[in-house]
Legacy VTK file of the C-alpha trace (Angstrom):
# vtk DataFile Version 3.0
C-alpha trace
ASCII
DATASET POLYDATA
POINTS 558 float
-0.106 0.094 0.141
1.397 3.471 -0.880
2.269 5.886 1.596
3.802 9.124 2.099
7.686 9.134 2.018
8.318 12.904 2.548
7.092 15.930 2.749
8.661 19.153 1.064
7.399 22.904 1.722
8.997 26.161 -0.085
7.699 29.501 0.878
4.641 27.926 2.918
3.477 29.722 5.286
6.269 30.504 8.239
8.632 27.715 6.193
11.588 28.988 3.724
12.198 25.478 2.824
11.688 22.099 4.965
11.830 18.387 3.985
10.120 16.365 6.422
10.675 12.437 6.081
7.820 10.347 7.219
7.216 6.580 7.733
4.874 3.923 8.063
3.370 3.508 11.183
3.055 6.482 13.458
4.528 9.711 12.910
4.621 12.389 15.692
5.032 15.996 15.121
5.896 17.857 18.307
6.498 21.656 19.079
5.228 25.016 20.945
2.371 26.488 19.477
2.964 28.768 16.556
6.293 26.400 15.401
4.375 25.648 12.093
3.293 22.097 13.169
-0.075 22.337 11.543
1.433 23.589 8.805
2.645 20.295 7.328
-0.933 18.728 7.812
-2.060 21.745 5.834
0.292 21.533 3.283
-0.400 17.338 2.845
-4.102 18.373 2.361
-3.498 20.888 -0.052
-1.420 18.555 -2.005
-4.044 15.685 -1.758
-6.322 18.435 -3.767
-8.290 19.953 -0.958
-9.641 23.395 -1.611
-11.073 25.020 1.609
-8.723 26.014 4.354
-9.931 27.493 7.770
-6.180 28.943 8.146
-6.519 31.233 5.170
-9.758 32.752 3.122
-7.488 33.003 0.217
-4.824 30.409 -0.759
-2.330 33.032 -1.410
-2.100 33.851 2.169
-0.368 30.567 2.595
2.371 32.082 0.999
5.335 33.301 2.923
5.554 36.549 3.836
7.332 38.757 0.726
7.467 35.694 -1.397
5.491 35.259 -4.971
4.937 31.953 -4.989
4.896 28.749 -2.655
5.167 24.823 -3.308
4.227 22.115 -1.421
5.232 18.199 -2.718
4.583 15.036 -1.554
7.031 12.051 -2.218
4.624 8.989 -2.239
5.801 5.297 -2.531
4.867 3.405 -5.524
6.786 0.452 -4.665
5.152 -3.000 -6.022
3.105 -4.729 -3.821
1.384 -8.315 -5.290
3.212 -7.555 -8.531
1.097 -4.044 -8.771
2.199 -0.760 -8.085
-0.248 1.877 -6.056
-0.200 4.334 -8.995
-0.244 2.226 -12.005
0.527 5.446 -14.389
3.993 5.431 -13.029
6.984 2.851 -13.336
8.987 4.668 -10.787
9.243 3.340 -6.950
8.085 6.893 -5.902
5.973 9.442 -7.422
6.031 13.117 -6.633
2.617 15.279 -6.528
3.231 19.108 -5.871
0.833 22.044 -6.091
1.897 25.474 -6.834
0.470 29.022 -5.572
0.868 32.528 -6.690
0.187 35.610 -5.313
-2.079 36.462 -8.062
-4.482 33.516 -6.675
-3.692 31.045 -9.393
-2.476 27.584 -8.387
-1.546 24.291 -10.421
-0.797 20.585 -9.818
2.482 18.640 -10.792
2.570 14.943 -10.847
6.302 13.697 -11.579
6.754 17.226 -13.168
4.093 16.846 -15.508
1.108 19.661 -15.191
-2.134 17.665 -13.981
-5.686 19.107 -13.176
-7.123 19.311 -9.795
-9.511 16.702 -10.667
-6.800 14.307 -11.869
-5.031 14.650 -8.544
-8.260 14.087 -6.708
-9.213 10.893 -8.597
-6.072 9.177 -7.914
-6.435 9.599 -4.380
-9.612 8.677 -4.242
-8.559 5.351 -5.656
-6.933 4.705 -2.411
-9.463 5.941 -0.200
-7.925 9.557 0.726
-10.453 12.466 1.110
-8.651 15.468 2.385
-11.923 17.118 3.134
-13.003 14.144 5.442
-12.434 15.098 8.837
-12.297 11.213 9.980
-9.345 10.781 7.643
-7.720 14.239 8.527
-8.454 15.995 11.562
-6.861 19.451 11.482
-6.882 22.005 14.615
-10.362 22.201 16.235
-11.817 19.494 13.935
-12.656 17.440 16.951
-14.930 20.562 18.444
-16.311 20.785 14.528
-17.078 17.166 14.569
-19.253 17.012 17.741
-21.256 20.211 16.257
-21.879 18.823 13.173
-25.639 17.762 12.241
-25.974 13.860 12.024
-26.535 13.621 8.586
-23.288 15.448 7.675
-21.567 12.949 10.420
-23.246 9.807 8.711
-21.947 11.350 5.257
-18.326 11.397 6.541
-18.323 8.124 7.978
-19.752 6.524 4.752
-16.865 8.425 2.563
-14.254 7.092 5.047
-15.122 3.290 5.236
-15.869 3.587 1.443
-19.761 3.305 1.440
-20.418 6.331 -0.294
-20.739 4.292 -3.159
-24.284 2.444 -1.836
-25.490 6.225 -1.039
-24.888 7.419 -4.452
-26.359 4.656 -5.778
-29.425 5.187 -4.096
-29.495 8.982 -5.069
-29.165 7.562 -8.428
-31.785 5.207 -8.498
-34.278 7.910 -6.720
-32.964 10.449 -9.377
-33.640 7.654 -12.160
-37.011 6.856 -10.393
-38.072 10.900 -10.110
-37.454 11.362 -13.477
-39.226 8.131 -14.671
-41.849 8.907 -12.251
-42.029 12.464 -13.885
-41.926 11.228 -17.575
-44.625 8.421 -16.639
-46.557 11.460 -15.298
-45.999 13.431 -18.721
-46.876 10.630 -20.769
-50.178 9.911 -18.835
-51.193 13.761 -19.459
-50.298 13.395 -23.113
-52.102 10.057 -23.112
-55.004 11.969 -21.671
-54.983 14.651 -24.074
-54.635 12.436 -27.057
-57.303 10.034 -25.758
-59.536 13.228 -25.807
-58.297 14.402 -29.448
-58.614 10.761 -30.411
-62.314 10.607 -29.258
-63.222 13.440 -31.415
-61.061 12.136 -34.870
-62.676 8.654 -33.725
-66.393 10.447 -33.889
-65.480 12.165 -37.104
-63.973 9.416 -38.426
-67.028 7.181 -37.714
-68.903 9.642 -39.209
-66.989 9.641 -41.914
-67.255 5.817 -42.545
-71.089 5.990 -41.697
-71.121 8.582 -44.653
-69.067 6.521 -47.058
-71.003 3.353 -46.500
-74.156 5.520 -46.954
-72.551 6.935 -50.104
-71.491 3.551 -51.546
-75.235 2.356 -50.725
-76.446 5.449 -52.365
-74.227 4.590 -55.707
-75.707 1.059 -55.335
-79.133 2.442 -55.060
-78.531 4.817 -58.240
-77.395 1.851 -59.974
-80.694 0.074 -59.280
-82.385 3.030 -60.071
-80.642 3.313 -63.519
-81.263 -0.301 -64.292
-84.873 0.050 -63.000
-85.791 2.842 -65.146
-83.886 0.995 -67.993
-85.949 -2.098 -67.386
-88.956 0.342 -67.587
-88.186 1.597 -70.813
-87.136 -1.848 -72.011
-90.601 -3.183 -70.995
-92.361 -0.155 -73.011
-89.780 -0.867 -75.857
-90.895 -4.435 -75.926
-94.757 -3.216 -76.171
-93.962 -1.234 -79.264
-91.887 -3.977 -80.608
-95.130 -6.105 -80.105
-97.397 -3.421 -81.581
-95.065 -3.350 -84.767
-95.100 -7.280 -84.923
-98.956 -7.053 -84.973
-98.565 -4.456 -87.619
-96.229 -6.219 -90.016
-98.460 -9.212 -89.435
-101.448 -7.390 -90.628
-99.377 -5.858 -93.461
-98.470 -9.602 -94.834
-102.190 -10.017 -94.507
-102.962 -7.406 -96.683
-100.192 -8.013 -99.077
-101.725 -11.521 -99.471
-105.285 -10.004 -99.784
-103.874 -7.538 -102.538
-102.534 -10.255 -104.482
-105.595 -12.065 -104.535
-107.492 -8.937 -105.381
-105.009 -8.447 -108.066
-106.049 -11.746 -109.176
-109.383 -11.275 -109.174
-109.151 -8.315 -111.040
-107.358 -10.014 -113.988
-110.056 -13.071 -113.616
-112.730 -10.222 -114.082
-111.327 -8.480 -117.028
-110.604 -12.440 -118.898
-114.386 -13.115 -118.000
-115.660 -10.114 -120.191
-114.261 -11.514 -123.283
-115.038 -15.390 -122.561
-118.276 -15.727 -124.378
-118.972 -15.413 -128.272
-122.637 -15.085 -127.808
-123.274 -11.578 -127.714
-126.324 -11.641 -125.450
-124.645 -14.123 -123.224
-121.798 -12.001 -123.516
-123.298 -8.973 -122.121
-125.116 -10.832 -119.433
-121.594 -12.638 -118.579
-119.912 -9.309 -118.800
-122.168 -7.702 -116.555
-121.572 -9.903 -113.825
-117.721 -9.729 -114.401
-117.888 -6.054 -114.381
-119.491 -6.236 -111.118
-116.976 -8.514 -109.823
-114.311 -6.708 -111.687
-115.557 -3.651 -109.867
-115.738 -5.069 -106.364
-112.292 -6.741 -106.600
-110.885 -3.453 -108.146
-112.811 -1.810 -104.656
-111.340 -4.578 -102.537
-107.996 -4.134 -104.113
-108.371 -0.239 -103.726
-109.386 -0.611 -100.300
-106.596 -3.075 -99.292
-103.820 -1.067 -100.491
-105.117 2.126 -98.959
-105.158 -0.046 -95.734
-101.511 -1.432 -96.314
-100.338 2.422 -96.773
-101.887 3.190 -93.529
-100.211 -0.108 -92.286
-96.720 1.181 -93.610
-97.404 4.769 -92.400
-98.145 3.368 -88.766
-94.833 0.959 -88.805
-92.694 3.646 -89.722
-94.211 5.478 -87.058
-93.694 2.300 -84.702
-90.243 2.134 -85.827
-89.280 5.982 -84.950
-90.684 5.343 -81.675
-88.579 1.910 -81.569
-85.540 4.312 -82.544
-86.219 6.803 -80.205
-87.176 4.252 -77.163
-83.503 2.451 -77.777
-81.967 6.021 -78.199
-83.456 6.518 -74.481
-82.205 3.390 -73.011
-78.621 3.416 -74.409
-78.683 7.292 -72.990
-79.783 5.864 -69.782
-77.749 2.756 -69.625
-75.750 2.679 -66.503
-72.159 1.523 -66.236
-70.872 -1.578 -65.074
-73.108 -4.941 -65.287
-76.514 -5.238 -65.470
-78.871 -5.186 -62.258
-81.983 -7.369 -62.040
-84.540 -5.715 -59.522
-87.926 -6.373 -58.987
-88.566 -3.144 -57.062
-90.203 -0.151 -58.261
-88.601 2.769 -59.180
-90.548 5.091 -56.535
-89.462 2.550 -53.663
-85.860 3.094 -55.017
-86.101 6.696 -54.903
-87.643 6.507 -51.232
-84.783 4.768 -50.505
-82.461 6.973 -51.842
-84.300 10.388 -50.272
-83.431 8.464 -47.279
-79.840 7.954 -47.708
-79.683 11.547 -48.494
-81.454 12.968 -45.212
-79.082 10.216 -43.294
-76.196 12.042 -44.990
-77.177 15.411 -44.449
-77.877 14.409 -40.727
-74.094 13.684 -39.953
-73.332 17.440 -40.638
-69.987 18.805 -41.930
-67.030 16.234 -41.934
-63.265 17.068 -42.490
-62.008 15.687 -45.413
-58.741 14.619 -43.896
-60.392 12.945 -40.731
-59.408 9.537 -41.702
-55.808 10.706 -42.060
-56.055 12.460 -38.788
-57.530 9.588 -37.188
-55.032 7.014 -38.376
-52.039 9.491 -37.245
-53.677 9.923 -33.850
-54.244 6.341 -33.297
-50.686 5.614 -33.955
-49.618 8.352 -31.960
-52.221 7.085 -28.926
-50.611 3.678 -29.484
-47.153 5.022 -29.503
-47.971 6.792 -26.258
-49.309 3.813 -24.557
-46.353 1.759 -25.613
-44.132 4.312 -24.463
-46.562 4.315 -21.138
-46.302 0.610 -20.185
-42.345 0.547 -20.588
-42.064 3.625 -18.473
-44.215 1.527 -16.216
-41.884 -1.290 -16.448
-38.789 0.998 -15.858
-40.283 2.691 -12.771
-41.080 -0.791 -11.198
-37.499 -1.894 -12.577
-36.202 1.286 -10.637
-38.213 0.682 -7.681
-37.345 -2.912 -7.185
-33.433 -1.579 -7.711
-33.982 1.329 -5.302
-35.200 -0.973 -2.600
-32.527 -3.625 -3.022
-29.924 -0.681 -2.924
-31.526 0.848 0.058
-31.599 -2.928 1.672
-28.281 -3.220 0.569
-26.956 0.181 2.271
-28.778 -0.668 5.251
-27.208 -4.033 5.724
-23.757 -2.480 5.193
-23.910 0.612 7.723
-25.896 -1.990 10.302
-22.901 -4.258 9.884
-20.377 -1.526 10.139
-22.275 -0.244 13.255
-22.273 -3.359 14.892
-18.446 -4.094 14.449
-17.608 -0.159 15.424
-20.121 -0.057 18.518
-18.155 -2.945 20.703
-14.805 -1.365 19.996
-16.137 2.336 20.626
-17.694 1.048 24.227
-14.372 -0.542 24.739
-12.364 2.180 24.594
-14.703 4.275 26.323
-14.519 1.940 29.276
-10.688 2.801 29.290
-11.535 6.446 30.492
-14.491 5.295 32.477
-17.343 6.091 30.524
-19.864 4.196 28.147
-21.849 4.686 25.141
-23.097 3.192 21.566
-24.047 4.330 18.051
-26.770 4.574 16.500
-28.470 5.881 13.165
-31.515 7.735 13.208
-33.966 8.353 10.245
-35.424 5.888 7.644
-33.588 4.627 4.894
-36.821 5.655 2.629
-35.394 9.488 3.377
-31.789 8.706 3.280
-30.934 12.627 3.089
-32.386 12.770 6.503
-30.538 9.834 8.048
-28.162 10.720 10.569
-25.194 9.189 12.776
-25.605 9.667 16.622
-22.908 8.603 18.835
-24.200 8.540 22.428
-21.704 9.068 25.492
-21.563 9.154 29.089
-19.076 9.467 31.949
-18.766 8.726 35.862
-22.346 6.397 35.572
-24.163 9.296 33.956
-26.453 7.443 31.163
-25.171 8.185 27.734
-26.404 11.076 25.699
-26.130 12.400 21.978
-22.659 13.748 21.858
-22.789 17.514 20.798
-21.134 21.011 21.324
-23.291 21.770 24.452
-24.007 18.504 26.717
-20.477 17.228 27.086
-17.099 19.469 28.478
-14.319 19.814 25.997
-12.280 16.608 27.354
-15.421 14.576 27.166
-16.211 15.684 23.746
-12.403 15.018 22.651
-12.221 11.408 24.394
-15.457 10.435 22.874
-14.836 11.821 19.437
-11.367 9.743 19.430
-12.792 6.856 20.939
-15.165 6.894 18.083
-12.384 7.393 15.612
-10.226 4.938 16.925
-13.009 2.424 16.738
-13.418 3.236 12.957
-9.952 2.667 12.306
-9.892 -0.879 10.899
-12.771 -0.112 8.652
-11.286 3.153 7.203
-10.005 2.609 3.478
-7.547 5.204 3.582
-4.564 3.736 5.166
-3.146 7.442 5.804
-4.910 9.199 8.530
-3.850 12.446 10.578
-4.782 14.107 13.431
-4.088 17.210 14.870
-4.193 18.811 18.478
-6.607 16.146 19.619
-5.687 16.426 23.310
-5.491 19.970 24.133
-8.745 19.683 26.328
-7.226 16.160 28.010
-5.372 15.459 31.028
-2.158 13.649 31.078
-3.575 10.363 32.021
-6.119 10.593 29.371
-3.713 11.718 26.579
-1.366 8.590 27.572
-4.256 6.621 27.290
-5.123 7.484 23.625
-1.534 7.247 22.648
-1.559 3.838 23.903
-4.763 3.009 21.938
-3.619 4.581 18.876
-0.129 2.465 19.005
-2.315 -0.516 19.511
-4.613 0.357 16.515
-1.855 0.898 13.968
-1.969 -2.169 11.221
0.842 -3.333 9.043
0.698 -0.878 5.795
-0.711 1.877 7.947
0.865 5.558 8.384
-0.272 7.925 11.200
0.439 11.404 11.670
-0.097 13.015 15.022
0.543 16.927 15.874
0.312 17.536 19.601
1.750 20.633 21.519
2.268 18.590 24.576
4.920 16.416 25.967
4.571 13.086 25.026
6.668 10.025 26.752
7.761 7.868 23.444
8.583 4.446 24.627
8.263 2.862 21.043
11.149 2.778 19.069
9.283 2.732 15.891
7.780 6.092 16.366
8.649 8.709 14.129
9.180 11.770 15.818
9.106 15.147 14.527
10.337 18.432 16.204
8.989 21.774 14.648
10.741 25.031 16.407
10.795 28.491 15.549
14.238 29.866 14.317
14.763 33.739 13.641
11.031 33.555 12.588
11.069 30.697 10.238
10.100 27.149 11.270
12.203 24.538 11.238
12.025 20.546 11.241
14.558 18.164 13.430
14.134 14.683 13.644
14.549 12.551 17.238
15.987 9.447 17.018
LINES 1 559
558 0 1 2 3 4 5 6 7 8 9 10 11 12 13 14 15 16 17 18 19 20 21 22 23 24 25 26 27 28 29 30 31 32 33 34 35 36 37 38 39 40 41 42 43 44 45 46 47 48 49 50 51 52 53 54 55 56 57 58 59 60 61 62 63 64 65 66 67 68 69 70 71 72 73 74 75 76 77 78 79 80 81 82 83 84 85 86 87 88 89 90 91 92 93 94 95 96 97 98 99 100 101 102 103 104 105 106 107 108 109 110 111 112 113 114 115 116 117 118 119 120 121 122 123 124 125 126 127 128 129 130 131 132 133 134 135 136 137 138 139 140 141 142 143 144 145 146 147 148 149 150 151 152 153 154 155 156 157 158 159 160 161 162 163 164 165 166 167 168 169 170 171 172 173 174 175 176 177 178 179 180 181 182 183 184 185 186 187 188 189 190 191 192 193 194 195 196 197 198 199 200 201 202 203 204 205 206 207 208 209 210 211 212 213 214 215 216 217 218 219 220 221 222 223 224 225 226 227 228 229 230 231 232 233 234 235 236 237 238 239 240 241 242 243 244 245 246 247 248 249 250 251 252 253 254 255 256 257 258 259 260 261 262 263 264 265 266 267 268 269 270 271 272 273 274 275 276 277 278 279 280 281 282 283 284 285 286 287 288 289 290 291 292 293 294 295 296 297 298 299 300 301 302 303 304 305 306 307 308 309 310 311 312 313 314 315 316 317 318 319 320 321 322 323 324 325 326 327 328 329 330 331 332 333 334 335 336 337 338 339 340 341 342 343 344 345 346 347 348 349 350 351 352 353 354 355 356 357 358 359 360 361 362 363 364 365 366 367 368 369 370 371 372 373 374 375 376 377 378 379 380 381 382 383 384 385 386 387 388 389 390 391 392 393 394 395 396 397 398 399 400 401 402 403 404 405 406 407 408 409 410 411 412 413 414 415 416 417 418 419 420 421 422 423 424 425 426 427 428 429 430 431 432 433 434 435 436 437 438 439 440 441 442 443 444 445 446 447 448 449 450 451 452 453 454 455 456 457 458 459 460 461 462 463 464 465 466 467 468 469 470 471 472 473 474 475 476 477 478 479 480 481 482 483 484 485 486 487 488 489 490 491 492 493 494 495 496 497 498 499 500 501 502 503 504 505 506 507 508 509 510 511 512 513 514 515 516 517 518 519 520 521 522 523 524 525 526 527 528 529 530 531 532 533 534 535 536 537 538 539 540 541 542 543 544 545 546 547 548 549 550 551 552 553 554 555 556 557
């Protein structure tokens, strides 16, 4: 695991130039107030990517008086461990991260002398669990007081970040945001569906009228066709009667023609009979008879010829009527196949009038109603499918959200269940007791908070805050919580500045003892104190900071 091997300061606060070597395990920085101890931790935080500091309103205030720029650098171990380097982007056993600050307020970063962005710097340290703004990882001066004064949700947020559970919260927030977005979109689609349904209803009614009118028009076309053929059939019947009349006349004419031939033969016969007899007396008598017959036959002939002329004239008139009837039939002949009907014209015309009234009763109908109805029907169908998809997405997102909430709750409870016994054990060494609780509901995760309870000298544990306990009690309780949390904190680098200001010597020694027992292999602690500490562990890297001629100087203690 990576650790800080050295801190370099140039023109930073009270330092001209300093190189502070650090080791794994416990690094103890001691020195009088105002000597520049806290500046070292501040420099480390700035190099890690912290933006806000309580020591100055402007970053330029951190530059040593009279200088134009300052630089803080961290020399960080990057040796291989398990075949891998902590920072895979470099093949070197160490990397150097530097932050430059100028009087004009500008600043920039370098990683191994290559300019880097703030995001890049914060991101590489985030991967190893270091968030310089999290006071459970780096506690600057007065942080103990600030921690006890924080609101419960803020404490819980710091806890999650320190132990690597922020991802669970973020996933819950992401799911809630996604759910809210899906619900909002679903509500919007439902509104669209309502409007589309109303509009579709209008066009559906209009389309139904259009369909009805279309059917009525088709029926009327069928009736018009039937009426046309009914009229044709009526005219054809009239034509048949005329043709029958013609046929009768032609038969009469044929009979007259036969009679006329017969009459002509009778006339010829009568003429011959006048000269048949030689005896004048007999011939006269016979002639008289023949004359009578001749006259009669000539009269009959003339009469029949007259009748024939009348019939010929009538036939011509009938033929004219036939032509007129045929022409009329041709003029009214409907298009298409012949349609036979037994109904009368009047009955058909009444049906047509009924259809006309029904069409008129439908009122005005937009000619594009079919297109509009089809378009809105398609849109309504599309909205319905979209609504179903959103409903499915909402259900899936809600299920996902509940699973994430359940997992978050499980992880938090597992964490509390692990930390609380250690917390109570540490408090017991101070003659106190307490417990840890999560308030609020996971359904309102932003309102959920961390509560630490503590009580000393037999007093019932109460919520740790900035008013209930004394300064020493708050310091002891906060440190007890911090130390109980150590094995769960993701970052292997931790720092605390002047936690023991309000502690008596006995409690201070207890805390140091607990810290020494808490340090695990590969971890790095930085402890800053103005107090005298009895160092009995040879592995502690002690650093003394003093002010010499107005500048901070660093020295090690063997």
